[in-house]
N, C-alpha and C positions, 0 to 999 in steps of 0.2 A: 318853601312853604307852600301849601295848597290853601286857597281861600276855602275857609269853613261854609256851608251852606245852611243858613238857619231853617228853622220849621216853617216861617212864614212863605220862605222862597219855594218850597216844593209843595206847598197846599194849593189844591185846586176845588172849584165850586162848581156845580152844574146849575146854571139858571134855565129855568123852563120858561119862555117867552111867547106871549099870544098878541096878535094885531099885527104883525110884521108881514105886509102883503108885498109881493115882490112887483105889483103892477098899480097904477094910478087908477081911480075909479074915473070911467069916462065922464065927459061933460053931459051926454045926452042921459036923462034920468031912466030911458025906457030900457037901459042895459043894467044887470044886477052883476056882480061879483061874489064869487064864492070864496068866504074868507079860508085862508090858508091854516092849516093845523098849527099846533104850538110847535115851536123849534126848541132845541136844546143847545146852549152854548157853554162850552167849556171856558171858564174863567181862573185865571191864576189869582192867589190872594191879593198880590200887590197891585191889582188892576181892576179891583171890585169896584171901586166907586167910578172910577173911569168910565166902564162898559156901562154902568147902571144909568149915567147921565146920556150915553151915545144911545142905549136903547130907548130912554126917554123921549130924545130929540127925534128919533126915527117913528114916534107915536107907537111904541110896542108898550106891552104891560108885563112887568115880573110877575109871574103866577107862582113860582115858588124858587128858592134856592137850597140846595143839597150839597154837601159836602162830598167830595168825590174820594174814595178810599182805593188803595192798592190793594187789589186781590191777588196774593202770591200764592202759587200753586202750594200744595200740601208738600212738607218737607225742606222748605226753603227757609 
């Protein structure tokens, strides 16, 4: 028998996240850094809470969460 895949195992969500800079602010206040644009992270349903906590620990802010849907070509 093949194991069945539940709907929760195949669902993915797209997190839009702001505030994740790839570099640290210099100690000298004379320098300014340009904030990096929002990033998009694809997250499986069963790891949503874990990823939310990880983003918060890194100083990011989740701007939006959207479900990802499969876009199958016409006729399939």
